[in-house]
C-alpha positions as a LaTeX table, in Angstrom:
\begin{tabular}{lrrr}
\hline
Residue & $x$ (\AA) & $y$ (\AA) & $z$ (\AA) \\
\hline
Met1 & 11.33 & $-103.35$ & 306.08 \\
Ala2 & 9.43 & $-101.59$ & 308.87 \\
Thr3 & 5.84 & $-100.70$ & 308.21 \\
Pro4 & 4.63 & $-97.29$ & 309.30 \\
Thr5 & 2.32 & $-97.20$ & 312.29 \\
Lys6 & 0.28 & $-94.38$ & 310.86 \\
Gly7 & $-3.07$ & $-95.54$ & 309.62 \\
Arg8 & $-3.00$ & $-98.85$ & 311.49 \\
Lys9 & $-6.32$ & $-99.95$ & 312.87 \\
Lys10 & $-6.57$ & $-100.73$ & 316.55 \\
Val11 & $-7.42$ & $-104.34$ & 317.13 \\
Ala12 & $-10.06$ & $-104.91$ & 319.80 \\
Arg13 & $-9.15$ & $-107.51$ & 322.38 \\
Lys14 & $-11.52$ & $-110.43$ & 322.46 \\
Lys15 & $-12.84$ & $-112.08$ & 325.59 \\
Val16 & $-11.43$ & $-115.49$ & 326.31 \\
Leu17 & $-14.13$ & $-118.00$ & 325.54 \\
Arg18 & $-14.31$ & $-121.74$ & 325.72 \\
Arg19 & $-14.51$ & $-123.65$ & 322.49 \\
Ser20 & $-18.25$ & $-123.75$ & 322.95 \\
Gly21 & $-18.34$ & $-119.95$ & 322.67 \\
Lys22 & $-19.54$ & $-119.46$ & 326.24 \\
Asn23 & $-17.74$ & $-117.54$ & 328.98 \\
Pro24 & $-16.07$ & $-119.91$ & 331.43 \\
Asp25 & $-17.79$ & $-120.44$ & 334.76 \\
Ile26 & $-15.44$ & $-120.52$ & 337.75 \\
His27 & $-16.22$ & $-123.04$ & 340.48 \\
Cys28 & $-15.47$ & $-121.41$ & 343.82 \\
Met29 & $-16.14$ & $-121.69$ & 347.53 \\
Leu30 & $-17.47$ & $-119.01$ & 349.81 \\
Ile31 & $-15.50$ & $-119.51$ & 352.99 \\
Pro32 & $-16.68$ & $-117.97$ & 356.26 \\
Thr33 & $-13.88$ & $-116.84$ & 358.56 \\
Asn34 & $-14.56$ & $-115.23$ & 361.94 \\
Arg35 & $-15.46$ & $-111.85$ & 360.41 \\
Glu36 & $-15.05$ & $-112.06$ & 356.64 \\
Leu37 & $-16.31$ & $-114.14$ & 353.77 \\
Leu38 & $-13.59$ & $-115.34$ & 351.38 \\
Leu39 & $-14.07$ & $-116.34$ & 347.75 \\
Ile40 & $-11.53$ & $-118.85$ & 346.44 \\
Pro41 & $-11.46$ & $-121.22$ & 343.46 \\
Thr42 & $-12.11$ & $-124.84$ & 344.35 \\
Ser43 & $-8.90$ & $-125.80$ & 342.55 \\
Val44 & $-6.78$ & $-124.56$ & 345.49 \\
Met45 & $-8.73$ & $-126.51$ & 348.11 \\
Ala46 & $-7.28$ & $-129.75$ & 349.41 \\
Glu47 & $-9.53$ & $-130.65$ & 352.37 \\
Val48 & $-11.71$ & $-129.29$ & 355.16 \\
Leu49 & $-10.86$ & $-130.65$ & 358.61 \\
Glu50 & $-12.65$ & $-130.60$ & 361.92 \\
Phe51 & $-10.93$ & $-128.08$ & 364.15 \\
Gln52 & $-7.93$ & $-129.43$ & 366.01 \\
Gln53 & $-5.79$ & $-127.29$ & 368.26 \\
Pro54 & $-2.65$ & $-126.38$ & 366.28 \\
Ala55 & 0.73 & $-127.02$ & 367.89 \\
Met56 & 2.13 & $-123.67$ & 369.03 \\
Met57 & 5.15 & $-122.17$ & 367.32 \\
Asp58 & 7.85 & $-120.06$ & 368.96 \\
Ser59 & 7.93 & $-116.37$ & 368.05 \\
Ala60 & 4.84 & $-116.58$ & 365.85 \\
Pro61 & 2.78 & $-113.44$ & 365.18 \\
Pro62 & $-0.65$ & $-113.22$ & 366.86 \\
Trp63 & $-2.51$ & $-114.24$ & 363.67 \\
Met64 & $-0.54$ & $-117.50$ & 363.38 \\
Leu65 & $-2.31$ & $-120.36$ & 365.16 \\
Gly66 & 0.49 & $-122.91$ & 364.83 \\
Gln67 & 0.75 & $-126.13$ & 362.86 \\
Val68 & $-1.71$ & $-128.97$ & 362.34 \\
Glu69 & $-0.85$ & $-132.46$ & 361.18 \\
Trp70 & $-2.40$ & $-133.41$ & 357.86 \\
Glu71 & $-1.45$ & $-136.31$ & 355.60 \\
Gly72 & 1.80 & $-136.84$ & 357.53 \\
Arg73 & 2.87 & $-133.17$ & 357.23 \\
Gln74 & 2.95 & $-130.21$ & 359.55 \\
Val75 & 0.80 & $-127.52$ & 357.91 \\
Pro76 & 1.19 & $-123.93$ & 359.17 \\
Thr77 & $-2.28$ & $-122.64$ & 360.08 \\
Phe78 & $-3.47$ & $-119.06$ & 360.54 \\
Ser79 & $-6.46$ & $-116.82$ & 361.13 \\
Phe80 & $-7.19$ & $-114.60$ & 358.12 \\
Ser81 & $-9.40$ & $-112.33$ & 360.24 \\
Ala82 & $-6.65$ & $-111.76$ & 362.80 \\
Leu83 & $-4.12$ & $-111.10$ & 360.02 \\
Ile84 & $-6.07$ & $-108.47$ & 358.11 \\
Asn85 & $-7.60$ & $-106.81$ & 361.17 \\
Gly86 & $-4.38$ & $-106.78$ & 363.19 \\
Thr87 & $-6.00$ & $-108.53$ & 366.15 \\
Glu88 & $-5.08$ & $-111.45$ & 368.32 \\
Asn89 & $-6.89$ & $-114.73$ & 368.07 \\
Thr90 & $-9.80$ & $-114.94$ & 370.43 \\
Glu91 & $-11.78$ & $-117.96$ & 371.53 \\
Ile92 & $-12.31$ & $-120.41$ & 368.67 \\
Pro93 & $-16.06$ & $-121.02$ & 368.07 \\
Lys94 & $-17.29$ & $-124.63$ & 368.36 \\
Arg95 & $-18.29$ & $-124.89$ & 364.66 \\
Ser96 & $-14.80$ & $-123.86$ & 363.49 \\
Lys97 & $-12.99$ & $-125.88$ & 360.87 \\
Ile98 & $-9.59$ & $-125.73$ & 359.21 \\
Ile99 & $-9.32$ & $-125.69$ & 355.43 \\
Ile100 & $-6.13$ & $-126.94$ & 353.84 \\
Leu101 & $-5.22$ & $-124.87$ & 350.78 \\
Lys102 & $-2.64$ & $-125.67$ & 348.14 \\
Ser103 & 0.23 & $-123.22$ & 348.28 \\
Leu104 & 0.77 & $-121.19$ & 345.15 \\
Ser105 & 4.50 & $-120.82$ & 345.74 \\
Asp106 & 7.19 & $-122.99$ & 344.27 \\
Ser107 & 8.51 & $-123.62$ & 347.76 \\
Gly108 & 8.71 & $-127.26$ & 348.70 \\
Arg109 & 8.87 & $-126.10$ & 352.30 \\
Val110 & 5.22 & $-124.99$ & 352.43 \\
Pro111 & 3.16 & $-126.88$ & 349.84 \\
Tyr112 & $-0.02$ & $-126.33$ & 351.90 \\
Ile113 & $-1.35$ & $-123.74$ & 354.32 \\
Gly114 & $-4.17$ & $-124.10$ & 356.83 \\
Leu115 & $-6.84$ & $-121.44$ & 357.28 \\
Leu116 & $-9.24$ & $-121.13$ & 360.23 \\
Leu117 & $-12.90$ & $-121.26$ & 359.16 \\
Gly118 & $-15.90$ & $-120.06$ & 361.13 \\
Asp119 & $-18.11$ & $-122.73$ & 359.57 \\
Leu120 & $-18.35$ & $-124.98$ & 356.51 \\
Pro121 & $-17.63$ & $-123.41$ & 353.10 \\
Arg122 & $-20.32$ & $-123.46$ & 350.44 \\
Pro123 & $-19.86$ & $-123.99$ & 346.72 \\
Val124 & $-20.77$ & $-121.25$ & 344.23 \\
Ile125 & $-20.31$ & $-120.74$ & 340.52 \\
Val126 & $-18.99$ & $-117.35$ & 339.44 \\
Lys127 & $-20.09$ & $-116.28$ & 335.99 \\
Asp128 & $-18.91$ & $-113.37$ & 333.89 \\
Gly129 & $-20.22$ & $-110.15$ & 335.46 \\
Asp130 & $-21.11$ & $-111.68$ & 338.86 \\
Leu131 & $-18.44$ & $-109.76$ & 340.78 \\
Gln132 & $-18.45$ & $-106.02$ & 341.44 \\
Glu133 & $-15.25$ & $-104.65$ & 342.95 \\
Thr134 & $-15.82$ & $-102.54$ & 346.06 \\
Gly135 & $-12.27$ & $-101.39$ & 346.81 \\
Asp136 & $-10.03$ & $-101.87$ & 349.82 \\
Glu137 & $-9.47$ & $-98.63$ & 351.69 \\
Lys138 & $-7.40$ & $-100.40$ & 354.37 \\
Lys139 & $-5.02$ & $-101.99$ & 351.83 \\
Ala140 & $-4.95$ & $-105.05$ & 354.07 \\
Met141 & $-2.15$ & $-107.58$ & 353.68 \\
Gly142 & $-3.34$ & $-110.73$ & 352.03 \\
Val143 & $-6.34$ & $-109.11$ & 350.30 \\
Tyr144 & $-6.36$ & $-109.20$ & 346.51 \\
Arg145 & $-9.82$ & $-107.66$ & 345.98 \\
Arg146 & $-12.96$ & $-106.89$ & 347.91 \\
Val147 & $-16.05$ & $-107.69$ & 345.89 \\
Asn148 & $-19.80$ & $-107.95$ & 345.99 \\
Phe149 & $-21.03$ & $-111.35$ & 344.90 \\
Gly150 & $-24.79$ & $-111.23$ & 344.66 \\
Asp151 & $-25.93$ & $-109.65$ & 347.91 \\
Glu152 & $-22.81$ & $-110.66$ & 349.87 \\
Glu153 & $-19.52$ & $-108.87$ & 350.44 \\
Ala154 & $-16.52$ & $-111.13$ & 349.97 \\
Ile155 & $-12.74$ & $-110.95$ & 349.85 \\
Ile156 & $-10.66$ & $-112.59$ & 347.16 \\
Pro157 & $-7.48$ & $-113.37$ & 349.09 \\
Asp158 & $-4.01$ & $-112.93$ & 347.63 \\
Leu159 & $-3.00$ & $-116.56$ & 348.05 \\
Asp160 & 0.56 & $-115.98$ & 346.85 \\
Arg161 & 1.07 & $-113.23$ & 349.41 \\
Leu162 & $-0.58$ & $-115.31$ & 352.14 \\
Thr163 & 1.76 & $-118.22$ & 351.43 \\
His164 & 4.71 & $-115.84$ & 351.64 \\
Leu165 & 3.51 & $-114.40$ & 354.98 \\
Val166 & 2.73 & $-117.81$ & 356.47 \\
Thr167 & 6.10 & $-119.21$ & 355.38 \\
His168 & 7.88 & $-116.28$ & 356.97 \\
Ala169 & 5.85 & $-116.56$ & 360.18 \\
Ala170 & 6.37 & $-120.32$ & 360.42 \\
Phe171 & 10.02 & $-120.57$ & 359.44 \\
Gly172 & 11.44 & $-117.04$ & 359.36 \\
Ala173 & 12.87 & $-117.99$ & 355.99 \\
Leu174 & 11.63 & $-115.15$ & 353.82 \\
Pro175 & 11.66 & $-111.38$ & 354.21 \\
Ile176 & 8.26 & $-109.72$ & 354.44 \\
Thr177 & 7.77 & $-107.56$ & 351.36 \\
\hline
\end{tabular}
């Protein structure tokens, strides 16, 4: 028998808390690219490498650097700054690094992607209320959110979208949506 909805109380949604009753802290890295600062969870990081010149790829877009060898694999590597700003790659600074990120797609073809860094990333802990969304007027591809973290502006990248774009640029296997 159906119960009438009239007179039902609204149930407030509770925050997700750890068993200890505290809000979960998220361990992240602030990653400097050529122009932007990215904020990603440490769980998607595999390794930070000294910069090595990626092997060029035919018909790659200007933001795609090529592929680097890592752990016996060819990892497609790109410049986030060039992607979201629609620019070509310029001279790579001497302190540049490449960070290998775990792909968030189910594709066995691209289990990792490489991202050009301007310098070494630094660890941070994000607590409840630490991030203030600032908006993204440009609606840049690969940007999930723009935020203020303390006194710094950062971008939370859309890692799923980035994997999709990199896979398409490297292999031409997926349509860009």
